C-alpha positions in Angstrom: 2.9 -24.8 -36.2 -0.5 -25.3 -38.0 0.9 -24.0 -41.3 2.1 -20.7 -39.8 5.6 -19.4 -40.0 7.0 -19.9 -36.5 8.9 -16.6 -36.4 5.6 -14.8 -36.9 3.9 -16.3 -33.9 4.1 -14.6 -30.5 2.6 -16.0 -27.3 1.4 -13.4 -24.9 0.3 -14.9 -21.5 -2.3 -13.4 -19.2 -0.8 -11.1 -16.6 -1.9 -8.9 -13.8 -0.9 -5.4 -12.8 1.8 -5.1 -10.2 -0.6 -3.3 -7.9 -2.6 -6.6 -7.5 0.4 -8.5 -6.1 0.2 -8.7 -2.3 3.2 -9.5 -0.1 1.4 -9.3 3.2 -0.8 -12.3 3.3 -3.2 -12.5 6.2 -3.8 -15.7 8.1 -5.9 -18.2 6.2 -9.5 -18.8 7.4 -11.7 -21.9 7.2 -13.1 -21.8 3.7 -12.2 -22.3 0.0 -13.2 -20.1 -2.8 -14.7 -20.2 -6.3 -14.7 -16.8 -8.1 -15.9 -16.3 -11.6 -18.9 -16.7 -13.9 -21.8 -19.0 -13.0 -22.3 -20.8 -16.3 -22.3 -24.5 -17.3 -18.8 -24.5 -18.9 -17.2 -23.1 -15.7 -18.0 -26.4 -13.9 -19.7 -24.8 -10.9 -22.5 -27.4 -11.0 -20.0 -30.2 -10.4 -18.3 -28.2 -7.7 -21.5 -27.5 -5.9 -22.5 -31.2 -6.1 -19.2 -32.1 -4.4 -19.3 -29.2 -1.9 -22.9 -30.1 -0.8 -21.6 -33.5 0.4 -18.8 -32.1 2.5 -18.5 -30.2 5.8 -16.0 -27.7 4.4 -17.0 -24.1 3.8 -17.2 -22.9 0.2 -17.6 -19.2 -0.7 -18.6 -18.3 -4.2 -18.0 -14.9 -5.8 -19.4 -13.8 -9.1 -22.5 -13.6 -11.3 -23.8 -15.3 -14.4 -26.8 -16.9 -16.0 -27.0 -19.9 -13.5 -26.4 -17.9 -10.3 -30.1 -17.8 -9.2 -30.6 -21.4 -10.1 -27.6 -22.5 -8.0 -28.6 -20.3 -5.1 -32.1 -21.8 -5.1 -30.8 -25.4 -5.4 -28.3 -25.1 -2.5 -30.1 -22.6 -0.2 -30.2 -25.2 2.6 -26.5 -26.1 2.5 -25.0 -24.2 5.4 -21.5 -24.7 4.2 -22.1 -23.0 0.8 -22.2 -19.2 0.7 -22.9 -17.1 -2.4 -21.4 -13.6 -2.0 -22.3 -12.1 -5.4 -20.1 -9.8 -7.4 -17.1 -8.2 -5.8 -14.6 -5.6 -7.1 -10.9 -6.5 -6.8 -10.2 -4.7 -3.6 -12.9 -6.7 -1.8 -12.3 -9.9 -3.7 -8.6 -9.7 -2.9 -9.3 -9.8 0.8 -11.6 -12.8 0.5 -9.1 -14.6 -1.8 -6.1 -13.9 0.5 -7.9 -15.6 3.4 -9.1 -18.6 1.5 -7.3 -22.0 2.1 -7.3 -22.4 -1.7 -9.3 -21.3 -4.8 -10.9 -23.8 -7.1 -11.1 -23.6 -10.9 -13.6 -26.4 -11.9 -13.8 -25.6 -15.6 -15.3 -28.1 -18.0 -14.1 -26.3 -21.1 -10.7 -25.5 -22.6 -9.5 -22.4 -20.9 -6.0 -21.4 -22.0 -4.7 -19.3 -19.2 -7.3 -18.5 -16.5 -6.7 -15.1 -14.9 -8.2 -16.6 -11.7 -5.2 -18.8 -11.2 -2.8 -15.9 -11.7 -4.8 -13.7 -9.3 -4.8 -16.5 -6.7 -1.1 -16.9 -6.8 -0.6 -13.1 -6.7 -2.0 -13.1 -3.1 -0.5 -16.3 -1.9 -3.4 -18.7 -2.4 -2.9 -22.1 -3.9 -5.3 -23.5 -6.6 -7.2 -26.7 -7.1 -7.8 -26.9 -10.8 -9.4 -29.1 -13.5 -7.1 -31.0 -15.8 -8.4 -29.3 -19.0 -7.0 -26.8 -21.4 -4.1 -24.8 -20.0 -5.0 -25.1 -16.4 -2.7 -28.0 -15.5 0.3 -26.1 -17.0 -0.2 -23.4 -14.4 -0.3 -25.7 -11.4 2.7 -27.5 -9.9 1.0 -30.4 -8.0 1.7 -30.4 -4.2 3.6 -27.1 -4.5 1.2 -24.5 -5.9 -2.0 -26.6 -5.8 -3.6 -29.8 -7.1 -5.3 -31.0 -10.3 -8.5 -33.1 -10.6 -10.3 -34.7 -13.5 -12.6 -32.1 -15.1 -16.3 -32.8 -14.3 -15.5 -35.7 -12.0 -17.5 -35.0 -8.8 -15.8 -37.8 -6.9 -12.3 -36.6 -7.8 -13.2 -33.0 -6.9 -14.5 -34.3 -3.5 -11.3 -36.2 -2.8 -9.0 -33.3 -3.7 -11.0 -30.9 -1.6 -10.7 -33.3 1.3 -6.9 -33.5 0.7 -6.6 -29.7 0.9 
């Protein structure tokens, strides 16, 4: 317990409001989705390397310090689409229709809200095996796990989906 008295420790997991949960899931479309911050630790660079060598459509939602750089680097990749920032009502529709969402983190996230939001609208998750991400994914039931930062493993898991 790290020297702390165990009865004084409480774990509070991330959660979402009931209004975000969607029972009526529309038909899935032909793309997978990254949504979040465009920064090095989020692993978007590794994801884009993998995606640029595939024929599957990737949509990316969000903003961040590396967004313009990534948009410039991958402007000629017809299967990669940057959608910018979206509020939940619009993001939810995109997320619902995605074949799966991807969480390519390369740092120790404890309980990413993106995974909970994906599940809330019936979308499975492909996630990196780092931090608390693997604890939230039941392989071959709610998603798959890949080796964090490993472009080849990301590529293979995207192909599997």
